[in-house]
All heavy atoms as an XYZ file, in Angstrom:
849
protein
N     -37.914     -1.075    -62.528
C     -36.716     -1.204    -61.796
C     -35.961     -2.484    -62.219
O     -34.731     -2.488    -62.182
C     -36.978     -1.256    -60.306
C     -35.880     -0.760    -59.461
S     -35.171      0.823    -59.942
C     -36.637      1.769    -59.906
N     -36.675     -3.433    -62.533
C     -36.142     -4.748    -62.912
C     -35.184     -4.575    -64.098
O     -34.085     -5.157    -64.139
C     -37.210     -5.783    -63.318
C     -36.742     -7.119    -63.625
C     -37.907     -8.107    -63.809
N     -37.427     -9.362    -64.185
C     -37.124     -9.818    -65.365
N     -37.284     -8.950    -66.412
N     -36.736    -11.048    -65.645
N     -35.557     -3.718    -65.105
C     -34.748     -3.525    -66.289
C     -33.405     -2.885    -65.872
O     -32.344     -3.218    -66.446
C     -35.471     -2.715    -67.329
C     -36.531     -3.410    -68.041
O     -36.529     -4.703    -68.077
N     -37.528     -2.696    -68.581
N     -33.419     -1.903    -65.005
C     -32.201     -1.228    -64.574
C     -31.217     -2.264    -63.790
O     -30.046     -2.305    -64.051
C     -32.511     -0.074    -63.652
C     -31.297      0.747    -63.147
C     -30.509      1.224    -64.335
C     -31.781      1.860    -62.283
N     -31.800     -3.045    -63.010
C     -30.990     -4.047    -62.288
C     -30.422     -5.038    -63.289
O     -29.260     -5.457    -63.146
C     -31.919     -4.886    -61.339
C     -32.250     -4.117    -60.100
C     -33.077     -5.097    -59.239
N     -33.429     -4.483    -58.024
C     -34.285     -4.904    -57.143
N     -34.978     -6.041    -57.426
N     -34.563     -4.333    -55.987
N     -31.185     -5.443    -64.336
C     -30.677     -6.347    -65.300
C     -29.518     -5.707    -66.134
O     -28.488     -6.313    -66.370
C     -31.714     -6.857    -66.261
C     -32.741     -7.774    -65.647
C     -33.919     -8.062    -66.663
C     -32.166     -9.044    -65.233
N     -29.674     -4.442    -66.446
C     -28.679     -3.731    -67.209
C     -27.327     -3.608    -66.445
O     -26.308     -3.773    -66.909
C     -29.166     -2.383    -67.657
C     -30.197     -2.430    -68.765
C     -30.655     -1.087    -69.138
N     -31.656     -1.233    -70.149
C     -32.427     -0.188    -70.614
N     -32.211      1.005    -70.127
N     -33.277     -0.417    -71.481
N     -27.452     -3.233    -65.208
C     -26.388     -3.048    -64.259
C     -25.633     -4.403    -64.087
O     -24.413     -4.546    -64.223
C     -26.712     -2.385    -62.908
C     -25.550     -2.534    -61.948
C     -27.143     -0.958    -63.121
N     -26.468     -5.484    -63.778
C     -25.888     -6.785    -63.711
C     -25.180     -7.252    -64.933
O     -24.121     -7.884    -64.837
N     -25.802     -7.045    -66.078
C     -25.153     -7.422    -67.373
C     -23.877     -6.725    -67.616
O     -22.898     -7.281    -68.077
C     -26.165     -7.223    -68.472
C     -25.610     -7.583    -69.854
N     -25.356     -8.880    -70.257
C     -25.148     -6.778    -70.877
C     -24.818     -8.871    -71.382
N     -24.726     -7.667    -71.849
N     -23.817     -5.403    -67.312
C     -22.613     -4.595    -67.495
C     -21.475     -5.195    -66.584
O     -20.339     -5.305    -67.035
C     -22.912     -3.122    -67.154
C     -21.752     -2.216    -67.446
C     -21.551     -1.701    -68.746
C     -20.784     -1.950    -66.493
C     -20.517     -0.849    -69.016
C     -19.717     -1.087    -66.763
C     -19.559     -0.556    -67.993
N     -21.858     -5.440    -65.310
C     -20.814     -5.971    -64.409
C     -20.317     -7.380    -64.883
O     -19.113     -7.642    -64.874
C     -21.346     -6.012    -62.973
C     -21.617     -4.565    -62.525
C     -20.459     -6.827    -62.055
C     -22.359     -4.545    -61.123
N     -21.277     -8.193    -65.300
C     -20.855     -9.565    -65.821
C     -19.979     -9.416    -67.073
O     -19.076    -10.211    -67.187
C     -22.109    -10.359    -66.097
N     -20.285     -8.453    -67.915
C     -19.507     -8.337    -69.188
C     -18.113     -7.740    -68.936
O     -17.113     -8.172    -69.495
C     -20.318     -7.428    -70.165
O     -21.556     -8.036    -70.397
C     -19.546     -7.321    -71.480
N     -18.029     -6.646    -68.160
C     -16.825     -5.941    -67.996
C     -16.093     -6.109    -66.638
O     -14.937     -5.639    -66.458
C     -16.997     -4.414    -68.193
C     -17.553     -4.101    -69.575
C     -18.949     -3.844    -69.759
C     -16.807     -4.222    -70.697
C     -19.428     -3.581    -71.096
C     -17.204     -3.981    -71.958
C     -18.521     -3.640    -72.124
O     -19.060     -3.424    -73.320
N     -16.701     -6.847    -65.738
C     -16.099     -7.052    -64.444
C     -14.923     -8.051    -64.412
O     -14.692     -8.735    -65.367
N     -14.312     -8.108    -63.235
C     -13.182     -9.046    -63.012
C     -13.683    -10.073    -62.001
O     -14.435     -9.779    -61.109
C     -11.985     -8.286    -62.488
C     -11.423     -7.290    -63.424
C     -10.157     -6.502    -62.830
O      -9.230     -7.267    -62.452
O     -10.250     -5.316    -62.688
N     -13.033    -11.250    -62.098
C     -13.420    -12.326    -61.179
C     -12.710    -12.170    -59.805
O     -11.588    -11.693    -59.820
C     -13.001    -13.641    -61.835
N     -13.422    -12.529    -58.804
C     -12.844    -12.638    -57.474
C     -13.518    -13.699    -56.735
O     -14.599    -14.216    -57.168
C     -12.921    -11.288    -56.712
C     -14.323    -10.789    -56.310
C     -14.830    -11.083    -55.068
C     -15.139    -10.125    -57.272
C     -16.101    -10.651    -54.760
C     -16.362     -9.685    -56.853
C     -16.890     -9.949    -55.692
N     -12.961    -14.205    -55.631
C     -13.545    -15.234    -54.868
C     -13.805    -14.848    -53.432
O     -13.060    -14.012    -52.900
C     -12.680    -16.580    -54.843
O     -11.418    -16.257    -54.263
C     -12.552    -17.117    -56.307
N     -14.826    -15.423    -52.853
C     -15.161    -15.210    -51.420
C     -15.382    -16.574    -50.893
O     -16.371    -17.281    -51.373
C     -16.446    -14.354    -51.255
C     -16.783    -14.155    -49.772
C     -16.240    -12.982    -51.878
N     -14.612    -17.076    -50.018
C     -14.654    -18.420    -49.461
C     -14.746    -19.453    -50.612
O     -15.451    -20.466    -50.481
C     -15.909    -18.626    -48.554
C     -15.908    -17.724    -47.309
C     -16.888    -16.739    -47.124
C     -14.895    -17.880    -46.373
C     -16.790    -15.953    -45.997
C     -14.902    -17.138    -45.224
C     -15.825    -16.183    -45.014
N     -13.949    -19.230    -51.605
C     -13.794    -20.138    -52.760
C     -14.885    -20.115    -53.784
O     -14.900    -20.849    -54.774
N     -15.962    -19.257    -53.568
C     -16.975    -19.078    -54.514
C     -16.731    -17.919    -55.465
O     -16.388    -16.805    -54.970
C     -18.369    -18.810    -53.754
C     -19.468    -18.626    -54.699
C     -18.661    -20.002    -52.782
N     -16.844    -18.124    -56.683
C     -16.613    -17.130    -57.746
C     -17.628    -16.030    -57.748
O     -18.850    -16.284    -57.665
C     -16.510    -17.726    -59.142
N     -17.165    -14.796    -57.900
C     -18.037    -13.583    -58.055
C     -17.411    -12.715    -59.083
O     -16.263    -12.921    -59.488
C     -18.027    -12.775    -56.700
C     -18.679    -13.493    -55.559
N     -19.885    -13.149    -55.035
C     -18.203    -14.451    -54.774
C     -20.127    -13.900    -53.991
N     -19.164    -14.759    -53.834
N     -18.200    -11.729    -59.579
C     -17.681    -10.796    -60.548
C     -17.979     -9.426    -60.108
O     -19.103     -9.122    -59.584
C     -18.335    -11.006    -61.943
O     -18.062    -12.328    -62.312
C     -17.780    -10.124    -62.978
N     -17.010     -8.426    -60.308
C     -17.277     -7.045    -59.907
C     -16.314     -6.072    -60.721
O     -15.345     -6.508    -61.308
N     -16.664     -4.800    -60.621
C     -15.890     -3.833    -61.232
C     -15.081     -3.125    -60.192
O     -15.617     -2.599    -59.164
C     -16.836     -2.714    -61.902
C     -17.698     -3.202    -63.077
C     -18.669     -2.058    -63.376
C     -16.868     -3.523    -64.197
N     -13.721     -3.222    -60.285
C     -12.789     -2.833    -59.268
C     -12.199     -1.434    -59.586
O     -11.976     -1.081    -60.799
C     -11.733     -3.835    -59.144
C     -12.134     -5.081    -58.475
C     -12.782     -6.096    -59.146
C     -11.892     -5.315    -57.080
C     -13.091     -7.242    -58.461
C     -12.294     -6.414    -56.401
C     -12.919     -7.415    -57.122
N     -11.829     -0.772    -58.563
C     -11.099      0.548    -58.648
C     -10.427      0.812    -57.392
O     -10.769      0.398    -56.329
C     -12.131      1.738    -58.906
O     -11.527      2.923    -58.907
N      -9.312      1.495    -57.523
C      -8.619      1.962    -56.293
C      -9.375      3.099    -55.695
O      -9.820      4.024    -56.387
C      -7.219      2.422    -56.711
O      -6.454      1.398    -57.362
C      -6.392      2.890    -55.433
N      -9.549      3.046    -54.429
C     -10.386      4.079    -53.753
C      -9.493      5.362    -53.544
O      -8.320      5.250    -53.259
C     -10.816      3.584    -52.345
N     -10.155      6.489    -53.795
C      -9.481      7.781    -53.525
C      -9.370      7.982    -52.027
O     -10.072      7.309    -51.191
C     -10.211      8.933    -54.176
O     -11.527      9.017    -53.486
C     -10.430      8.715    -55.714
N      -8.587      8.962    -51.614
C      -8.414      9.232    -50.177
C      -9.785      9.736    -49.583
O     -10.054      9.420    -48.399
C      -7.358     10.295    -49.910
O      -7.627     11.505    -50.633
N     -10.571     10.472    -50.376
C     -11.884     10.903    -49.771
C     -12.850      9.752    -49.662
O     -13.602      9.716    -48.669
C     -12.488     12.015    -50.705
O     -12.762     11.554    -51.927
N     -12.789      8.780    -50.582
C     -13.655      7.583    -50.470
C     -13.155      6.782    -49.213
O     -14.015      6.277    -48.461
C     -13.546      6.728    -51.739
C     -14.349      7.372    -52.875
C     -13.982      6.549    -54.162
O     -12.894      6.180    -54.432
N     -15.024      6.432    -54.965
N     -11.830      6.661    -49.022
C     -11.332      5.927    -47.836
C     -11.849      6.636    -46.609
O     -12.257      5.877    -45.677
C      -9.821      5.918    -47.933
N     -11.826      7.949    -46.551
C     -12.318      8.611    -45.292
C     -13.765      8.323    -45.103
O     -14.277      8.286    -43.899
C     -11.998     10.144    -45.381
C     -10.593     10.463    -45.066
C     -10.416     11.975    -44.863
N     -10.746     12.739    -46.033
C      -9.976     12.973    -47.074
N      -8.776     12.544    -47.118
N     -10.412     13.718    -48.125
N     -14.541      8.196    -46.179
C     -15.988      7.960    -46.031
C     -16.306      6.530    -45.534
O     -17.242      6.327    -44.800
C     -16.732      8.173    -47.368
C     -16.849      9.560    -47.750
O     -16.917     10.495    -46.840
N     -16.944      9.867    -49.028
N     -15.552      5.586    -45.958
C     -15.819      4.218    -45.693
C     -14.975      3.472    -44.681
O     -15.368      2.474    -44.080
C     -15.749      3.377    -46.987
C     -16.651      3.934    -48.106
C     -16.236      4.083    -49.389
C     -18.005      4.232    -47.850
C     -17.058      4.556    -50.382
C     -18.845      4.744    -48.779
C     -18.380      4.846    -50.074
O     -19.202      5.319    -51.088
N     -13.761      3.978    -44.438
C     -12.858      3.293    -43.467
C     -12.916      3.777    -42.099
O     -13.239      5.028    -41.903
C     -11.403      3.423    -43.983
N     -12.702      2.988    -41.110
C     -12.617      3.514    -39.777
C     -11.307      4.191    -39.546
O     -10.385      3.989    -40.370
C     -12.765      2.305    -38.799
O     -11.604      1.474    -38.879
N     -11.241      4.929    -38.490
C      -9.972      5.734    -38.282
C      -8.759      4.791    -38.121
O      -7.645      5.096    -38.555
C     -10.106      6.602    -36.982
C     -10.983      7.725    -37.199
O     -11.140      8.198    -38.313
N     -11.548      8.243    -36.050
N      -8.900      3.618    -37.585
C      -7.860      2.685    -37.431
C      -7.336      2.111    -38.721
O      -6.250      1.668    -38.897
N      -8.215      2.087    -39.767
C      -7.880      1.552    -41.085
C      -7.214      2.541    -42.015
O      -6.623      2.222    -43.013
C      -9.116      0.979    -41.747
C      -9.739     -0.156    -41.085
C     -10.981     -0.645    -41.695
O     -11.778      0.255    -42.089
O     -11.248     -1.850    -41.785
N      -7.366      3.871    -41.710
C      -6.945      4.892    -42.628
C      -5.465      4.824    -42.925
O      -5.006      5.246    -44.048
C      -7.320      6.237    -42.164
C      -8.804      6.603    -42.302
C      -9.121      7.942    -41.708
C      -9.250      6.595    -43.807
N      -4.657      4.312    -42.014
C      -3.218      4.318    -42.181
C      -2.728      3.007    -42.805
O      -1.540      2.763    -42.912
C      -2.487      4.501    -40.876
C      -2.786      5.855    -40.285
O      -3.001      6.809    -41.050
O      -2.790      5.993    -39.066
N      -3.688      2.161    -43.251
C      -3.338      0.862    -43.793
C      -3.855      0.601    -45.231
O      -4.673     -0.269    -45.494
C      -3.942     -0.257    -42.849
C      -3.492     -0.124    -41.438
C      -4.325     -1.055    -40.558
C      -2.000     -0.582    -41.319
N      -3.299      1.383    -46.229
C      -3.711      1.135    -47.575
C      -3.204     -0.181    -48.064
O      -2.302     -0.720    -47.388
C      -3.146      2.344    -48.345
C      -1.984      2.774    -47.487
C      -2.346      2.445    -46.112
N      -3.572     -0.765    -49.183
C      -4.332     -0.082    -50.190
C      -5.871     -0.252    -49.931
O      -6.262     -1.183    -49.212
C      -3.976     -0.942    -51.482
C      -3.711     -2.245    -51.009
C      -3.071     -2.066    -49.651
N      -6.641      0.603    -50.485
C      -8.069      0.582    -50.428
C      -8.589      0.281    -51.820
O      -8.161      0.869    -52.797
C      -8.619      1.880    -49.925
C      -8.060      2.240    -48.553
C      -7.185      3.256    -48.431
C      -8.450      1.534    -47.385
C      -6.586      3.623    -47.235
C      -7.948      1.924    -46.200
C      -7.032      2.955    -46.095
O      -6.489      3.285    -44.932
N      -9.570     -0.560    -51.818
C     -10.179     -0.973    -53.152
C     -11.642     -0.893    -52.996
O     -12.183     -1.296    -51.928
C      -9.684     -2.375    -53.613
C     -10.391     -2.801    -54.914
C      -8.192     -2.376    -53.727
N     -12.386     -0.425    -53.990
C     -13.836     -0.478    -54.060
C     -14.243     -1.391    -55.167
O     -13.538     -1.459    -56.159
C     -14.475      0.899    -54.123
C     -14.024      1.691    -55.301
C     -14.327      1.666    -52.816
C     -14.698      3.027    -55.529
N     -15.369     -2.024    -55.041
C     -15.866     -2.919    -56.126
C     -17.368     -2.820    -56.229
O     -18.016     -2.932    -55.190
C     -15.417     -4.388    -55.687
S     -16.057     -5.615    -56.827
N     -17.835     -2.603    -57.425
C     -19.329     -2.653    -57.606
C     -19.679     -4.034    -58.045
O     -19.078     -4.599    -58.976
C     -19.725     -1.620    -58.639
C     -21.255     -1.619    -58.915
S     -21.838     -0.300    -59.925
C     -21.965      0.992    -58.766
N     -20.703     -4.555    -57.409
C     -21.200     -5.939    -57.669
C     -22.701     -5.823    -57.937
O     -23.395     -4.892    -57.482
C     -20.880     -6.831    -56.553
C     -19.374     -7.101    -56.405
C     -21.459     -6.443    -55.211
N     -23.310     -6.859    -58.521
C     -24.767     -6.869    -58.711
C     -25.520     -6.818    -57.387
O     -24.955     -7.227    -56.335
C     -25.001     -8.141    -59.495
C     -23.748     -8.571    -60.061
C     -22.706     -7.995    -59.166
N     -26.832     -6.466    -57.416
C     -27.584     -6.412    -56.218
C     -27.763     -7.754    -55.562
O     -28.037     -7.855    -54.349
C     -28.909     -5.750    -56.439
C     -29.866     -6.652    -57.185
N     -29.838     -6.866    -58.555
C     -30.985     -7.326    -56.774
C     -30.748     -7.678    -58.927
N     -31.521     -7.956    -57.863
N     -27.511     -8.860    -56.276
C     -27.736    -10.164    -55.742
C     -26.444    -10.744    -55.110
O     -26.498    -11.784    -54.548
C     -28.075    -11.140    -56.929
O     -27.130    -11.064    -57.961
C     -29.447    -10.799    -57.480
N     -25.370     -9.966    -55.128
C     -24.122    -10.458    -54.540
C     -24.295    -10.717    -53.048
O     -24.955     -9.888    -52.395
C     -22.997     -9.498    -54.818
C     -21.649    -10.067    -54.472
O     -21.021    -10.713    -55.299
O     -21.236     -9.917    -53.288
N     -23.700    -11.750    -52.555
C     -23.934    -12.135    -51.156
C     -22.724    -11.832    -50.217
O     -22.700    -12.164    -49.116
C     -24.208    -13.651    -51.031
O     -23.140    -14.380    -51.594
C     -25.509    -14.038    -51.687
N     -21.713    -11.116    -50.751
C     -20.505    -10.724    -49.950
C     -20.974     -9.883    -48.695
O     -21.772     -8.960    -48.943
C     -19.458     -9.987    -50.764
O     -19.226    -10.780    -51.968
C     -18.244     -9.743    -50.016
N     -20.432    -10.248    -47.544
C     -20.866     -9.462    -46.350
C     -19.668     -8.852    -45.776
O     -18.461     -9.256    -46.032
C     -21.450    -10.471    -45.309
N     -19.853     -7.913    -44.823
C     -18.737     -7.296    -44.128
C     -18.000     -8.346    -43.396
O     -18.582     -9.233    -42.762
C     -19.259     -6.198    -43.130
C     -19.813     -4.982    -43.838
C     -20.283     -3.888    -42.987
O     -20.058     -3.937    -41.718
O     -20.955     -2.922    -43.491
N     -16.691     -8.252    -43.420
C     -15.807     -9.177    -42.705
C     -15.334    -10.414    -43.628
O     -14.470    -11.103    -43.253
N     -15.966    -10.569    -44.743
C     -15.629    -11.662    -45.637
C     -14.279    -11.456    -46.299
O     -14.003    -10.302    -46.743
C     -16.670    -11.885    -46.765
C     -17.969    -12.482    -46.304
O     -18.030    -12.920    -45.060
O     -18.917    -12.554    -47.081
N     -13.446    -12.497    -46.364
C     -12.164    -12.360    -47.114
C     -12.385    -12.509    -48.585
O     -13.072    -13.403    -49.052
C     -11.355    -13.510    -46.570
C     -12.360    -14.541    -46.158
C     -13.585    -13.788    -45.721
N     -11.860    -11.474    -49.335
C     -12.024    -11.516    -50.816
C     -10.629    -11.677    -51.433
O      -9.719    -10.971    -51.078
C     -12.620    -10.181    -51.278
C     -12.556    -10.009    -52.742
C     -14.039    -10.017    -50.747
N     -10.559    -12.644    -52.429
C      -9.289    -12.868    -53.078
C      -9.452    -12.277    -54.446
O     -10.303    -12.696    -55.191
C      -8.913    -14.327    -53.136
C      -7.622    -14.542    -53.893
C      -8.800    -14.964    -51.731
N      -8.619    -11.326    -54.783
C      -8.626    -10.658    -56.120
C      -7.222    -10.303    -56.538
O      -6.432     -9.800    -55.706
C      -9.518     -9.400    -56.050
C      -9.501     -8.522    -57.261
C      -9.938     -8.755    -58.522
C      -8.884     -7.244    -57.368
N      -9.712     -7.786    -59.344
C      -9.005     -6.736    -58.704
C      -8.294     -6.400    -56.492
C      -8.594     -5.495    -59.146
C      -7.790     -5.140    -56.875
C      -7.973     -4.727    -58.242
N      -6.880    -10.572    -57.759
C      -5.546    -10.285    -58.241
C      -4.407    -10.863    -57.380
O      -3.389    -10.288    -57.180
C      -5.318     -8.791    -58.373
C      -5.562     -8.255    -59.758
O      -5.876     -9.062    -60.715
N      -5.366     -7.015    -59.971
N      -4.687    -12.070    -56.843
C      -3.723    -12.732    -56.032
C      -3.462    -12.173    -54.615
O      -2.605    -12.596    -53.898
N      -4.350    -11.244    -54.230
C      -4.221    -10.635    -52.834
C      -5.532    -10.905    -52.120
O      -6.560    -10.945    -52.707
C      -3.944     -9.202    -52.933
C      -2.670     -8.910    -53.644
C      -2.286     -7.504    -53.595
N      -1.844     -7.155    -52.141
C      -1.450     -5.921    -51.784
N      -1.516     -4.918    -52.631
N      -1.088     -5.692    -50.555
N      -5.434    -11.021    -50.788
C      -6.627    -11.223    -49.990
C      -6.910     -9.982    -49.190
O      -6.080     -9.447    -48.504
C      -6.342    -12.400    -48.960
O      -5.986    -13.568    -49.734
C      -7.613    -12.682    -48.181
N      -8.187     -9.540    -49.380
C      -8.648     -8.273    -48.681
C      -9.766     -8.589    -47.784
O     -10.470     -9.628    -47.950
C      -9.162     -7.288    -49.712
C      -8.128     -6.753    -50.637
C      -7.907     -7.351    -51.872
C      -7.360     -5.663    -50.326
C      -6.871     -6.905    -52.718
C      -6.399     -5.108    -51.210
C      -6.166     -5.775    -52.357
N      -9.927     -7.753    -46.786
C     -11.030     -7.868    -45.823
C     -12.135     -6.961    -46.285
O     -11.880     -5.761    -46.496
C     -10.587     -7.496    -44.430
C     -11.651     -7.627    -43.390
O     -12.451     -8.535    -43.420
N     -11.724     -6.646    -42.523
N     -13.327     -7.386    -46.338
C     -14.497     -6.559    -46.813
C     -14.909     -5.709    -45.515
O     -15.387     -6.213    -44.590
C     -15.701     -7.369    -47.234
O     -15.280     -8.230    -48.294
C     -16.801     -6.477    -47.762
N     -14.544     -4.410    -45.674
C     -14.805     -3.544    -44.502
C     -16.293     -2.981    -44.541
O     -16.861     -2.803    -43.473
C     -13.915     -2.333    -44.577
O     -12.563     -2.752    -44.382
N     -16.773     -2.650    -45.732
C     -18.135     -2.178    -45.797
C     -18.871     -2.723    -47.001
O     -18.228     -3.002    -48.029
C     -18.062     -0.604    -45.956
C     -17.465      0.131    -44.876
C     -18.298      0.286    -43.654
N     -17.660      1.104    -42.621
C     -16.761      0.658    -41.752
N     -16.439     -0.621    -41.775
N     -16.179      1.436    -40.875
N     -20.191     -2.828    -46.911
C     -21.007     -3.177    -48.034
C     -22.124     -2.124    -48.050
O     -22.891     -1.920    -47.100
C     -21.730     -4.574    -47.844
C     -22.605     -4.880    -49.017
C     -20.647     -5.659    -47.733
N     -22.068     -1.350    -49.165
C     -23.001     -0.206    -49.273
C     -24.003     -0.494    -50.431
O     -23.561     -0.739    -51.528
C     -22.276      1.117    -49.560
C     -21.226      1.413    -48.418
C     -23.173      2.337    -49.738
C     -19.884      1.146    -48.806
N     -25.226     -0.437    -50.143
C     -26.289     -0.698    -51.159
C     -26.444      0.629    -52.032
O     -26.625      1.690    -51.460
C     -27.564     -1.074    -50.560
C     -27.557     -2.400    -49.862
C     -28.857     -2.845    -49.234
O     -29.669     -1.845    -48.897
O     -29.049     -3.997    -49.000
N     -26.415      0.500    -53.298
C     -26.659      1.585    -54.295
C     -28.137      1.474    -54.663
O     -28.566      0.474    -55.200
C     -25.761      1.482    -55.504
O     -24.427      1.420    -55.070
C     -25.921      2.630    -56.433
N     -28.906      2.552    -54.397
C     -30.317      2.565    -54.584
C     -30.748      3.543    -55.672
O     -30.145      4.545    -55.830
C     -31.069      2.879    -53.293
C     -30.848      1.872    -52.251
C     -31.583      2.235    -50.917
N     -31.502      1.149    -50.003
C     -32.351      0.137    -49.912
N     -33.395      0.044    -50.714
N     -32.187     -0.785    -49.004
N     -31.843      3.189    -56.372
C     -32.454      4.095    -57.282
C     -33.925      3.976    -57.051
O     -34.520      2.823    -57.109
C     -32.113      3.739    -58.693
C     -32.831      4.605    -59.707
C     -32.404      5.874    -59.893
C     -33.895      4.206    -60.441
C     -33.036      6.784    -60.839
C     -34.530      4.985    -61.422
C     -34.051      6.285    -61.540
O     -34.711      7.108    -62.411
N     -34.645      5.028    -56.703
C     -36.045      5.112    -56.398
C     -36.400      4.024    -55.318
O     -37.371      3.287    -55.461
C     -36.902      4.879    -57.662
C     -36.720      6.052    -58.606
C     -37.567      5.885    -59.822
O     -38.202      4.828    -60.095
N     -37.648      7.003    -60.615
N     -35.560      3.916    -54.337
C     -35.839      3.022    -53.205
C     -35.453      1.569    -53.384
O     -35.533      0.726    -52.442
N     -35.026      1.137    -54.642
C     -34.694     -0.274    -54.823
C     -33.208     -0.370    -54.988
O     -32.522      0.441    -55.632
C     -35.356     -0.770    -56.170
O     -36.711     -0.766    -56.023
N     -32.664     -1.417    -54.427
C     -31.182     -1.719    -54.572
C     -30.915     -2.179    -56.034
O     -31.496     -3.130    -56.402
C     -30.775     -2.820    -53.554
C     -29.290     -3.161    -53.710
C     -31.050     -2.363    -52.147
N     -29.993     -1.447    -56.676
C     -29.668     -1.857    -58.033
C     -28.233     -2.451    -58.170
O     -27.889     -3.166    -59.053
C     -29.745     -0.704    -59.013
C     -28.891      0.475    -58.651
C     -31.215     -0.246    -59.183
C     -28.682      1.496    -59.684
N     -27.392     -2.187    -57.135
C     -26.028     -2.701    -57.076
C     -25.505     -2.539    -55.627
O     -26.215     -1.895    -54.802
C     -25.127     -2.005    -58.066
N     -24.334     -3.103    -55.366
C     -23.790     -2.917    -54.056
C     -22.306     -2.415    -54.327
O     -21.638     -2.897    -55.252
C     -23.759     -4.209    -53.304
C     -25.121     -4.665    -52.902
C     -25.005     -5.944    -52.134
C     -26.478     -6.440    -51.828
N     -26.367     -7.802    -51.139
N     -21.762     -1.586    -53.412
C     -20.378     -1.269    -53.399
C     -19.677     -1.969    -52.236
O     -20.174     -1.921    -51.099
C     -20.208      0.291    -53.200
C     -20.388      1.133    -54.406
C     -20.248      2.628    -54.020
C     -19.395      0.841    -55.511
N     -18.624     -2.607    -52.546
C     -17.823     -3.321    -51.501
C     -16.530     -2.476    -51.295
O     -15.927     -2.041    -52.264
C     -17.392     -4.692    -51.882
C     -18.541     -5.631    -52.428
C     -17.953     -6.932    -52.889
C     -19.608     -5.799    -51.421
N     -16.278     -2.155    -50.071
C     -15.072     -1.442    -49.703
C     -14.053     -2.369    -48.984
O     -14.451     -2.991    -48.048
C     -15.366     -0.240    -48.845
C     -14.201      0.600    -48.530
C     -13.638      1.480    -49.374
C     -13.570      0.389    -47.219
C     -12.530      2.237    -49.054
C     -12.471      1.184    -46.900
C     -11.972      2.054    -47.801
N     -12.882     -2.578    -49.591
C     -11.879     -3.391    -48.959
C     -10.812     -2.579    -48.278
O     -10.193     -1.685    -48.968
C     -11.273     -4.272    -50.059
C     -12.232     -5.005    -50.885
C     -12.137     -4.898    -52.262
C     -13.165     -5.821    -50.362
C     -13.038     -5.667    -53.081
C     -14.105     -6.536    -51.121
C     -14.009     -6.439    -52.521
N     -10.667     -2.822    -47.023
C      -9.689     -2.033    -46.234
C      -8.449     -2.840    -46.032
O      -7.569     -2.945    -46.871
N      -8.285     -3.377    -44.825
C      -7.126     -4.088    -44.442
C      -6.790     -5.207    -45.324
O      -7.665     -6.027    -45.737
C      -7.250     -4.574    -42.979
C      -7.556     -3.537    -41.941
C      -7.830     -4.213    -40.574
C      -6.361     -2.657    -41.781
N      -5.522     -5.399    -45.641
C      -5.047     -6.592    -46.368
C      -4.601     -7.648    -45.321
O      -3.819     -7.330    -44.462
C      -3.891     -6.191    -47.296
O      -4.358     -5.166    -48.173
C      -3.450     -7.372    -48.110
N      -5.074     -8.917    -45.506
C      -4.592     -9.945    -44.668
C      -3.145    -10.229    -44.973
O      -2.667     -9.949    -46.106
C      -5.388    -11.161    -44.883
C      -6.753    -11.147    -44.296
C      -7.872    -11.178    -45.170
C      -6.953    -11.051    -42.975
C      -9.155    -11.095    -44.604
C      -8.260    -10.916    -42.412
C      -9.285    -10.967    -43.271
N      -2.387    -10.685    -44.074
C      -0.964    -11.033    -44.288
C      -0.832    -12.119    -45.393
O      -1.522    -13.088    -45.363
C      -0.363    -11.605    -42.994
N       0.020    -11.866    -46.313
C       0.209    -12.781    -47.462
C       1.422    -13.678    -47.119
O       2.502    -13.158    -46.581
C       0.583    -12.030    -48.725
C      -0.506    -11.068    -49.203
C      -1.735    -11.866    -49.735
O      -1.535    -12.967    -50.203
O      -2.808    -11.295    -49.600
N       1.338    -14.960    -47.292
C       2.460    -15.842    -47.026
C       3.570    -15.556    -48.047
O       3.289    -15.357    -49.228
C       1.879    -17.241    -47.137
C       0.700    -17.079    -48.007
C       0.196    -15.738    -47.786
N       4.850    -15.565    -47.568
C       5.944    -15.309    -48.472
C       6.276    -16.667    -49.101
O       6.011    -17.727    -48.515
C       7.139    -14.648    -47.767
O       7.569    -15.634    -46.818
N       6.898    -16.670    -50.305
C       7.311    -17.932    -50.935
C       8.223    -18.791    -50.032
O       8.138    -19.974    -50.078
C       8.109    -17.498    -52.128
C       7.546    -16.137    -52.461
C       7.269    -15.530    -51.082
N       9.017    -18.171    -49.126
C       9.865    -18.942    -48.280
C       9.092    -19.650    -47.172
O       9.579    -20.515    -46.527
C      10.945    -18.048    -47.623
O      10.344    -17.077    -46.878
N       7.852    -19.226    -46.891
C       7.068    -19.933    -45.884
C       6.523    -21.201    -46.292
O       5.995    -21.996    -45.466
C       5.832    -18.993    -45.501
C       6.251    -17.745    -44.705
O       7.391    -17.709    -44.236
O       5.425    -16.809    -44.579
N       6.602    -21.567    -47.603
C       6.003    -22.808    -48.069
C       6.923    -23.949    -47.944
O       6.694    -25.043    -48.432
C       5.479    -22.574    -49.488
O       6.658    -22.262    -50.325
N       8.071    -23.833    -47.237
C       8.982    -24.946    -47.152
C       8.647    -25.897    -46.044
O       7.868    -25.757    -45.272
C      10.430    -24.385    -46.913
O      10.490    -23.545    -45.893
């Protein structure tokens, strides 16, 4: 199992994009969530509030539900953390980002 974890972690480190959680750098593979994925992971109150993004991170990633994630200049709320398992061992985690926090407009910085 260790080899599979290492391979997944290396793939994410090589091809993933940088994001931050509380100012700490992380790396993950990002994708826009489909509507069926959103229905699986979002609560009913969140379904009307796109965009939805999913991110695969290594099994060692410490991002938790409720953590603010900054990616591509936008801040997202981590709605779900789903462990991806193979033969009972966690090999990666899927992060589901639901609600977007309010972004300050350029005029707010005066």
